[in-house]
C-alpha positions in Angstrom: -3.2 18.8 10.0 0.0 19.0 11.9 3.4 18.9 10.2 4.7 15.4 9.8 8.4 15.2 10.3 9.1 11.6 9.1 7.1 9.1 7.0 7.0 6.6 9.8 4.5 8.9 11.5 2.0 8.5 8.7 -1.0 6.2 9.4 -1.0 5.1 5.7 2.6 4.0 6.0 1.8 2.0 9.1 -1.1 0.3 7.4 1.0 -0.5 4.3 3.8 -2.0 6.5 1.3 -4.2 8.4 0.0 -5.5 5.0 3.5 -6.3 3.8 4.4 -8.1 7.0 1.2 -10.2 6.9 2.0 -11.1 3.2 5.6 -12.0 4.1 4.3 -14.4 6.8 1.6 -15.8 4.5 4.3 -16.5 1.8 6.3 -18.5 4.3 3.4 -21.1 4.3 2.2 -23.5 1.7 0.9 -23.2 -1.0 2.5 -19.8 -1.6 5.8 -20.9 -0.2 6.3 -23.1 -3.3 4.7 -20.7 -5.8 7.8 -18.7 -6.6 6.3 -16.4 -9.2 3.1 -15.4 -7.4 5.0 -15.2 -4.0 7.4 -12.7 -5.5 4.7 -10.7 -7.2 2.4 -10.3 -4.3 5.3 -9.5 -2.0 6.5 -6.8 -4.4 3.1 -5.3 -4.7 2.6 -5.3 -0.9 6.0 -3.8 -0.2 5.6 -1.2 -3.0 2.9 0.5 -1.1 5.1 1.5 1.9 8.2 1.9 -0.3 6.5 4.5 -2.4 5.3 6.5 0.6 8.8 6.5 2.1 10.5 7.4 -1.2 8.0 10.2 -2.1 8.1 11.7 1.4 11.9 11.9 1.4 11.9 14.1 -1.7 10.6 16.8 0.7 8.2 18.5 -1.7 4.5 17.9 -2.1 4.3 17.5 -5.9 6.8 14.6 -5.8 5.1 13.2 -2.7 1.7 13.3 -4.4 3.1 11.4 -7.4 4.5 8.7 -5.2 1.3 8.5 -3.2 -0.4 7.8 -6.5 2.1 5.0 -7.2 1.4 3.6 -3.7 -2.3 3.7 -4.4 -1.8 1.9 -7.7 0.3 -0.8 -6.0 -2.7 -1.3 -3.6 -4.9 -2.0 -6.6 -2.3 -4.5 -8.0 -2.1 -6.1 -4.6 -5.9 -6.5 -4.3 -6.0 -8.0 -7.8 -3.4 -10.7 -6.9 -5.2 -11.3 -3.6 -8.5 -11.9 -5.5 -6.8 -14.3 -7.9 -5.3 -16.3 -5.0 -8.6 -16.4 -3.1 -10.6 -17.4 -6.2 -8.0 -20.1 -7.0 -8.3 -21.4 -3.4 -4.7 -20.6 -2.6 -5.7 -18.5 0.4 -8.7 -18.8 2.7 -11.5 -16.4 2.8 -10.6 -15.0 6.3 -7.1 -14.1 5.2 -8.5 -12.6 2.0 -11.0 -10.5 3.9 -8.5 -9.1 6.4 -5.9 -8.2 3.7 -8.5 -6.9 1.2 -10.1 -4.7 3.9 -6.8 -3.3 5.0 -5.9 -2.5 1.4 -9.2 -0.7 0.8 -8.7 1.3 3.9 -5.1 2.1 2.7 -6.4 3.3 -0.7 -9.1 5.5 0.8 -6.8 7.1 3.3 -4.1 7.6 0.7 -6.6 9.2 -1.7 -7.7 11.6 1.2 -4.1 12.6 1.7 -3.5 13.1 -2.0 -6.6 15.3 -2.2 -5.5 17.3 0.9 -2.0 17.9 -0.5 -3.4 18.9 -3.9 -5.7 21.4 -2.3 -2.8 22.7 -0.1 -0.7 23.2 -3.2 -3.5 24.9 -5.1 -4.0 27.3 -2.3 -0.3 28.2 -2.2 -0.6 29.4 -5.8 -3.4 31.8 -5.0 
């Protein structure tokens, strides 16, 4: 793996930002536009994924970055939970649900792979 100089180069950050942008646009439409509580919560969960990647990366050490990647992965789970609630309640359509759910699953899997890679790298440094 080549050295990443800035978090904006990370594929997982790009996926997370695309999710957050889609959620922001979705929240500009009814019925979410008028649902202040859920709109705020799902936006926060969506933005938290990329926020945690950016923050953790900027600490410039793998142990902190790993911790924040775990937070980002947790936010992805929170996001999928809210997405499922909205879909089940009929507040978002199935196509929108599937697109965002699939992106979030992809994000979680790739984030876990990066976490595993960094943990292995750190373990090998101690040998």
